[in-house]
C-alpha positions, -999 to +999 in steps of 0.1 A: +705-567-711+735-590-718+743-619-696+779-631-689+785-668-701+807-677-671+785-663-643+761-685-624+726-671-621+719-653-589+692-660-565+667-633-561+668-612-530+635-609-512+631-579-489+605-573-462+573-562-477+569-525-483+539-512-465+517-487-482+492-470-461+460-455-474+448-430-449+412-420-449+400-390-429+365-382-419+354-349-405+342-351-369+325-320-354+344-308-323+322-283-304+340-252-293+320-228-272+329-191-272+310-174-245+301-137-253+289-113-227+271-082-241+272-052-218+248-025-226+261+008-212+236+037-210+251+072-209+234+105-202+248+131-226+237+167-223+224+180-257+216+217-260+179+223-267+172+259-276+139+275-266+128+310-277+105+330-255+090+363-266+067+389-254+050+418-271+037+451-260+018+479-277+031+514-280+010+543-292+028+566-315+014+601-320+018+618-354+030+649-336+060+630-324+072+624-360+099+649-370+096+666-403+125+664-427+141+695-441+144+698-478+179+698-493+188+725-517 
């Protein structure tokens, strides 16, 4: 930097101090309560349920009641 021969030296200008902030953050637990209501609904639903009933009986078949087949020619 070159200085001028005929210029008097200048006085320094002092400004207000610049403030620099260092912010430190610390976690702090904040309780938040979420109430939950559980509702149990019970529904009756018809479901088909199949039952089979049976009965039996005896029949007597006589040989004479059987028809004879005719022979084909």
